[in-house]
NUDO-588193 format. One record per residue (C-alpha): residue in one letter; x, y, z. Coordinates in steps of 0.001 Angstrom, whole numbers. Layout:
N
@titi=A	u=X	v=Y	w=Z $
...
***
This chain:
316
@titi=M	u=-58	v=77	w=83 $
@titi=T	u=1170	v=3541	w=-778 $
@titi=A	u=-80	v=7105	w=141 $
@titi=T	u=-2821	v=8051	w=-2038 $
@titi=G	u=-2834	v=11996	w=-1535 $
@titi=E	u=-6609	v=11742	w=-1176 $
@titi=P	u=-8565	v=14159	w=883 $
@titi=L	u=-9820	v=12579	w=4048 $
@titi=E	u=-13386	v=12617	w=2976 $
@titi=D	u=-12452	v=10514	w=-166 $
@titi=W	u=-10343	v=8132	w=1634 $
@titi=L	u=-12845	v=7330	w=4422 $
@titi=H	u=-15128	v=5618	w=1711 $
@titi=R	u=-13029	v=2538	w=2460 $
@titi=V	u=-14758	v=2504	w=5916 $
@titi=E	u=-18100	v=666	w=5318 $
@titi=D	u=-19838	v=1825	w=8489 $
@titi=Q	u=-21212	v=5076	w=7638 $
@titi=D	u=-21707	v=5968	w=11226 $
@titi=L	u=-18146	v=5245	w=11924 $
@titi=R	u=-17126	v=7769	w=9068 $
@titi=K	u=-19286	v=10247	w=10728 $
@titi=C	u=-17590	v=9632	w=14275 $
@titi=L	u=-14008	v=10017	w=12711 $
@titi=R	u=-14937	v=13181	w=10784 $
@titi=G	u=-15906	v=14788	w=14061 $
@titi=I	u=-12694	v=13760	w=15687 $
@titi=F	u=-10740	v=14912	w=12780 $
@titi=T	u=-12552	v=18333	w=13052 $
@titi=A	u=-11803	v=18621	w=16623 $
@titi=C	u=-7944	v=18035	w=16129 $
@titi=K	u=-7950	v=20559	w=13187 $
@titi=E	u=-9526	v=23121	w=15513 $
@titi=I	u=-7270	v=22328	w=18521 $
@titi=A	u=-4186	v=22684	w=16115 $
@titi=Y	u=-5247	v=26117	w=15270 $
@titi=K	u=-5928	v=27024	w=18992 $
@titi=I	u=-2478	v=25747	w=19889 $
@titi=R	u=-779	v=27884	w=17283 $
@titi=T	u=-2493	v=30909	w=18429 $
@titi=A	u=-2251	v=30341	w=22148 $
@titi=S	u=-996	v=32760	w=24766 $
@titi=C	u=1401	v=31300	w=27222 $
@titi=D	u=2948	v=32243	w=30502 $
@titi=K	u=5287	v=30100	w=32630 $
@titi=M	u=2415	v=28201	w=33931 $
@titi=S	u=-88	v=27599	w=31273 $
@titi=C	u=-1495	v=28472	w=27814 $
@titi=F	u=-4813	v=30069	w=26977 $
@titi=N	u=-7185	v=30726	w=24037 $
@titi=D	u=-10666	v=32005	w=23391 $
@titi=F	u=-13687	v=29575	w=23400 $
@titi=G	u=-16576	v=31590	w=22384 $
@titi=D	u=-16778	v=34516	w=25046 $
@titi=E	u=-14643	v=32602	w=27405 $
@titi=Q	u=-10749	v=32459	w=27705 $
@titi=L	u=-9884	v=28809	w=28612 $
@titi=A	u=-6721	v=26873	w=29456 $
@titi=I	u=-5551	v=25121	w=26369 $
@titi=D	u=-6163	v=21542	w=27724 $
@titi=V	u=-9719	v=22474	w=28805 $
@titi=L	u=-10568	v=23939	w=25644 $
@titi=A	u=-9196	v=20854	w=23631 $
@titi=D	u=-11594	v=18675	w=25805 $
@titi=K	u=-14606	v=21043	w=25076 $
@titi=L	u=-13884	v=21100	w=21273 $
@titi=I	u=-13765	v=17043	w=21247 $
@titi=F	u=-16978	v=16671	w=23047 $
@titi=D	u=-18894	v=19182	w=20986 $
@titi=N	u=-17738	v=17640	w=17835 $
@titi=L	u=-18654	v=14193	w=19056 $
@titi=E	u=-22131	v=15399	w=19947 $
@titi=K	u=-22396	v=17070	w=16406 $
@titi=S	u=-21724	v=13731	w=14708 $
@titi=G	u=-24914	v=12122	w=16265 $
@titi=V	u=-23466	v=8714	w=16495 $
@titi=V	u=-21572	v=8690	w=19782 $
@titi=A	u=-23549	v=7257	w=22643 $
@titi=T	u=-20855	v=7637	w=25422 $
@titi=A	u=-17651	v=9690	w=25625 $
@titi=S	u=-15010	v=9892	w=28444 $
@titi=S	u=-11967	v=12378	w=28612 $
@titi=E	u=-8919	v=11720	w=30682 $
@titi=E	u=-9533	v=15342	w=32072 $
@titi=V	u=-12712	v=14033	w=33849 $
@titi=P	u=-12463	v=10357	w=33662 $
@titi=V	u=-16107	v=9223	w=33650 $
@titi=E	u=-18465	v=7903	w=31211 $
@titi=K	u=-20768	v=10855	w=29848 $
@titi=P	u=-23906	v=10028	w=27842 $
@titi=I	u=-23701	v=12040	w=24609 $
@titi=T	u=-26293	v=11018	w=22102 $
@titi=E	u=-29201	v=8511	w=22808 $
@titi=G	u=-29211	v=5612	w=20536 $
@titi=G	u=-25613	v=6355	w=19381 $
@titi=K	u=-23668	v=3424	w=18067 $
@titi=F	u=-20063	v=4201	w=19492 $
@titi=S	u=-18326	v=5168	w=22517 $
@titi=V	u=-14977	v=7151	w=22420 $
@titi=A	u=-12217	v=7831	w=24999 $
@titi=F	u=-9756	v=10279	w=24489 $
@titi=D	u=-6787	v=12260	w=26081 $
@titi=P	u=-7618	v=15626	w=24670 $
@titi=L	u=-4018	v=16979	w=24925 $
@titi=D	u=-1426	v=14877	w=26012 $
@titi=G	u=1747	v=16708	w=27093 $
@titi=S	u=-21	v=19980	w=27843 $
@titi=S	u=2385	v=20908	w=30484 $
@titi=I	u=5170	v=21385	w=27591 $
@titi=I	u=3086	v=23433	w=25368 $
@titi=D	u=4628	v=26734	w=26636 $
@titi=T	u=8131	v=25251	w=25582 $
@titi=N	u=6735	v=24915	w=21986 $
@titi=F	u=7435	v=21018	w=22185 $
@titi=S	u=5176	v=18678	w=20192 $
@titi=V	u=2012	v=17481	w=21797 $
@titi=G	u=-956	v=15428	w=20881 $
@titi=T	u=-4458	v=14012	w=21138 $
@titi=I	u=-5107	v=10341	w=21785 $
@titi=F	u=-8358	v=8776	w=21025 $
@titi=G	u=-10221	v=5188	w=20750 $
@titi=V	u=-13462	v=4302	w=19461 $
@titi=W	u=-15374	v=1167	w=20846 $
@titi=P	u=-18607	v=-311	w=19519 $
@titi=G	u=-21572	v=217	w=21817 $
@titi=A	u=-22363	v=2348	w=24953 $
@titi=R	u=-19851	v=1504	w=27510 $
@titi=L	u=-16354	v=2078	w=27898 $
@titi=V	u=-15936	v=173	w=31155 $
@titi=G	u=-15646	v=-3637	w=30810 $
@titi=V	u=-14030	v=-3684	w=27536 $
@titi=T	u=-10455	v=-4439	w=26100 $
@titi=G	u=-8542	v=-2960	w=23367 $
@titi=R	u=-9399	v=-6009	w=21402 $
@titi=Q	u=-12931	v=-4463	w=20976 $
@titi=I	u=-11583	v=-1047	w=19476 $
@titi=C	u=-13110	v=-249	w=15996 $
@titi=A	u=-10730	v=2702	w=15310 $
@titi=A	u=-7935	v=4612	w=17185 $
@titi=G	u=-5252	v=7334	w=16624 $
@titi=M	u=-3086	v=10066	w=17560 $
@titi=A	u=-2869	v=13702	w=16550 $
@titi=V	u=486	v=15210	w=16632 $
@titi=Y	u=733	v=18957	w=16988 $
@titi=G	u=4249	v=19768	w=15985 $
@titi=P	u=6021	v=21679	w=13124 $
@titi=R	u=3483	v=19543	w=11117 $
@titi=T	u=-110	v=18683	w=12280 $
@titi=A	u=-544	v=15069	w=11571 $
@titi=I	u=-2980	v=12339	w=12540 $
@titi=S	u=-2061	v=8556	w=12530 $
@titi=L	u=-5161	v=6493	w=12374 $
@titi=A	u=-5817	v=2658	w=12399 $
@titi=I	u=-9449	v=1301	w=11557 $
@titi=D	u=-10497	v=-2463	w=12334 $
@titi=G	u=-10892	v=-4107	w=8722 $
@titi=V	u=-8525	v=-1702	w=6960 $
@titi=E	u=-4994	v=-2807	w=6584 $
@titi=G	u=-2090	v=-884	w=8284 $
@titi=A	u=-2038	v=2404	w=10152 $
@titi=H	u=-2454	v=5679	w=7980 $
@titi=E	u=-1083	v=9114	w=8264 $
@titi=F	u=-3177	v=12184	w=7432 $
@titi=L	u=-1426	v=15590	w=6969 $
@titi=L	u=-3092	v=18968	w=7684 $
@titi=I	u=-2616	v=21161	w=4795 $
@titi=D	u=-3281	v=24831	w=5131 $
@titi=D	u=-5681	v=26192	w=2672 $
@titi=F	u=-5365	v=29754	w=4021 $
@titi=S	u=-9266	v=29615	w=4563 $
@titi=G	u=-11565	v=29997	w=7726 $
@titi=R	u=-11427	v=26163	w=7820 $
@titi=H	u=-8090	v=25980	w=8861 $
@titi=G	u=-6925	v=23495	w=6463 $
@titi=S	u=-7859	v=19948	w=5131 $
@titi=W	u=-6647	v=16590	w=5743 $
@titi=I	u=-4745	v=14645	w=3083 $
@titi=H	u=-3590	v=10979	w=3160 $
@titi=T	u=143	v=11100	w=3152 $
@titi=S	u=1685	v=7888	w=4535 $
@titi=V	u=1015	v=4192	w=5227 $
@titi=F	u=2620	v=2276	w=8039 $
@titi=T	u=2786	v=-1653	w=7916 $
@titi=T	u=6190	v=-2569	w=9365 $
@titi=V	u=8309	v=-1835	w=12244 $
@titi=N	u=11911	v=-3181	w=12024 $
@titi=E	u=14532	v=-3590	w=14305 $
@titi=G	u=16582	v=-415	w=14879 $
@titi=K	u=18694	v=1186	w=17579 $
@titi=L	u=16360	v=4176	w=18578 $
@titi=F	u=14806	v=4426	w=22068 $
@titi=A	u=12620	v=6786	w=24156 $
@titi=P	u=12658	v=5796	w=27789 $
@titi=G	u=9888	v=7221	w=30013 $
@titi=N	u=9635	v=7366	w=33785 $
@titi=L	u=13239	v=7307	w=34144 $
@titi=R	u=12760	v=7533	w=38121 $
@titi=A	u=11457	v=3798	w=37885 $
@titi=A	u=14946	v=2710	w=37200 $
@titi=Q	u=16159	v=3591	w=40709 $
@titi=D	u=14008	v=667	w=42323 $
@titi=N	u=13182	v=-1446	w=39263 $
@titi=P	u=16431	v=-3454	w=38525 $
@titi=G	u=15179	v=-4828	w=35246 $
@titi=Y	u=14579	v=-1209	w=33948 $
@titi=Q	u=18011	v=-265	w=34925 $
@titi=K	u=19411	v=-3254	w=33177 $
@titi=L	u=17341	v=-2358	w=29998 $
@titi=L	u=18787	v=1206	w=30021 $
@titi=D	u=22434	v=-172	w=30427 $
@titi=F	u=21938	v=-2372	w=27490 $
@titi=Y	u=20441	v=682	w=25295 $
@titi=F	u=23650	v=2670	w=26358 $
@titi=S	u=26078	v=-86	w=26003 $
@titi=E	u=24849	v=-810	w=22467 $
@titi=K	u=24879	v=2924	w=21508 $
@titi=Y	u=21282	v=3325	w=20866 $
@titi=Q	u=20210	v=6748	w=19679 $
@titi=L	u=18147	v=8617	w=22280 $
@titi=R	u=14939	v=10307	w=20874 $
@titi=Y	u=12754	v=11365	w=23887 $
@titi=T	u=10930	v=14666	w=23976 $
@titi=G	u=8575	v=13989	w=27217 $
@titi=G	u=5606	v=13972	w=24881 $
@titi=M	u=4252	v=10702	w=24792 $
@titi=V	u=2565	v=10996	w=21262 $
@titi=P	u=5536	v=12256	w=19462 $
@titi=D	u=7726	v=9683	w=21129 $
@titi=V	u=5617	v=6935	w=20026 $
@titi=N	u=4640	v=8138	w=16822 $
@titi=Q	u=8246	v=8310	w=15686 $
@titi=I	u=8394	v=4591	w=15735 $
@titi=L	u=5820	v=4593	w=12970 $
@titi=V	u=7358	v=7312	w=11063 $
@titi=K	u=10829	v=5899	w=11321 $
@titi=G	u=9777	v=2292	w=10868 $
@titi=K	u=11966	v=1252	w=13891 $
@titi=G	u=12775	v=1751	w=17537 $
@titi=V	u=11070	v=1372	w=21018 $
@titi=F	u=9222	v=3532	w=23587 $
@titi=C	u=8711	v=2218	w=27177 $
@titi=N	u=7228	v=3420	w=30295 $
@titi=P	u=7964	v=1082	w=33158 $
@titi=A	u=6729	v=1189	w=36731 $
@titi=S	u=8434	v=652	w=40136 $
@titi=P	u=7529	v=646	w=43650 $
@titi=S	u=8266	v=4291	w=43912 $
@titi=A	u=7337	v=5447	w=40575 $
@titi=K	u=4134	v=3707	w=39851 $
@titi=A	u=2536	v=3392	w=36450 $
@titi=K	u=539	v=6681	w=35496 $
@titi=L	u=-749	v=5799	w=31876 $
@titi=R	u=-4465	v=4981	w=31946 $
@titi=V	u=-5309	v=2098	w=29785 $
@titi=L	u=-8643	v=3503	w=28413 $
@titi=Y	u=-7374	v=6951	w=27299 $
@titi=E	u=-3714	v=6084	w=26389 $
@titi=V	u=-2307	v=2631	w=26497 $
@titi=A	u=-5084	v=666	w=24619 $
@titi=P	u=-5727	v=3174	w=21720 $
@titi=I	u=-2101	v=3608	w=21216 $
@titi=G	u=-1616	v=-196	w=21325 $
@titi=F	u=-4225	v=-839	w=18789 $
@titi=L	u=-2644	v=1890	w=16472 $
@titi=M	u=981	v=504	w=16791 $
@titi=E	u=-127	v=-3280	w=16294 $
@titi=K	u=-2062	v=-2266	w=13228 $
@titi=G	u=999	v=-399	w=11979 $
@titi=G	u=3338	v=-3430	w=12286 $
@titi=A	u=4609	v=-2772	w=15933 $
@titi=K	u=4183	v=-4836	w=19179 $
@titi=S	u=2942	v=-3555	w=22667 $
@titi=S	u=3545	v=-5068	w=25988 $
@titi=D	u=2575	v=-4422	w=29580 $
@titi=G	u=5507	v=-6719	w=30659 $
@titi=K	u=3698	v=-10062	w=29942 $
@titi=G	u=1745	v=-9594	w=26667 $
@titi=S	u=18	v=-7219	w=24454 $
@titi=V	u=-1875	v=-4274	w=26009 $
@titi=L	u=-4898	v=-5064	w=24175 $
@titi=D	u=-5756	v=-7672	w=26461 $
@titi=I	u=-5837	v=-5763	w=29677 $
@titi=P	u=-9328	v=-5775	w=31012 $
@titi=I	u=-10538	v=-2262	w=31500 $
@titi=G	u=-12534	v=-2529	w=34790 $
@titi=S	u=-12650	v=1079	w=35357 $
@titi=T	u=-11462	v=4333	w=33794 $
@titi=E	u=-8677	v=4611	w=36386 $
@titi=I	u=-6907	v=1240	w=35413 $
@titi=R	u=-3313	v=2059	w=34854 $
@titi=S	u=-341	v=170	w=33178 $
@titi=Q	u=3315	v=140	w=32370 $
@titi=V	u=3788	v=-251	w=28523 $
@titi=C	u=6247	v=-830	w=25867 $
@titi=Y	u=5680	v=-296	w=22177 $
@titi=G	u=8165	v=-1086	w=19327 $
@titi=S	u=9655	v=-3816	w=17159 $
@titi=A	u=9098	v=-7337	w=18055 $
@titi=G	u=12556	v=-7739	w=19003 $
@titi=E	u=12539	v=-4823	w=21385 $
@titi=V	u=9189	v=-5529	w=22974 $
@titi=K	u=10528	v=-9119	w=23653 $
@titi=R	u=13718	v=-7711	w=25349 $
@titi=F	u=11274	v=-5345	w=27457 $
@titi=E	u=9325	v=-8329	w=28692 $
@titi=E	u=12452	v=-10537	w=29451 $
@titi=M	u=14325	v=-7587	w=31223 $
@titi=V	u=11636	v=-5647	w=33064 $
@titi=G	u=8437	v=-7987	w=32632 $
@titi=D	u=5698	v=-7620	w=35374 $
@titi=K	u=7472	v=-8865	w=38504 $
@titi=I	u=7938	v=-5576	w=39909 $
@titi=V	u=4320	v=-4342	w=38906 $
@titi=A	u=2824	v=-7567	w=40528 $
@titi=Q	u=4596	v=-6435	w=43849 $
@titi=V	u=3416	v=-2681	w=43762 $
***
């Protein structure tokens, strides 16, 4: 498969479910608006702000409202839940899908002009608790950086797909064009290690870091999870890991971050693991379920399972 250069609207006709197309259009519209609000935000040393109607809101709160508003406008979303307020919120009675999202992952580094992102997962039905990542029907990440792009994976459509926001100098703030297809993640010496404090009392993580350093891996880590993971698809190699330890417990929520990204990465040819197996198999018994995680090539994820595993997590 190759990039088609098609507008999003044309490309989405590959998706048979018309309601899923409506849901995804709503998410893409929200991400386009978020990208514009980030580019035009006012920042101080504490946070960034922009206008939302007659209000001035913190940029992460604004992103949250934009996504909820566009999901409601789609008319096909029964339930939605944001990491900002991790509860299931009814949206449209009789809606066909439920959406979980992190509206602005990395919002604390926006003022430094680092890349940040949005993460989303779409499940069938009206519930987001009592599911696993295996049931996801679509998931993706928006990266707001020098370029604004969304990496998207859909059940039943081969691979993961990148859409680039092209500025058309209109009030619409640009349009989405299909620019890349990701199907393979090979072995390669590129690593992005998160939660480094865990290495102090997780000897397996320290051993893994020592391996990366001794083998002269390239460090490519910004502190923004979305760009740090998305680079694996773009480069076609590498590993991202975020282990836990007794003193530095797992922070990443499975519903909003771990499972949607796991679905995207596995569709794009990578592997995922919580230390013992695919993150798509983690039961999501509540919105608060958290996990350590590793995404990357098959060999790198296997190394994570062998060196870090889940023994320390089981003791926490």
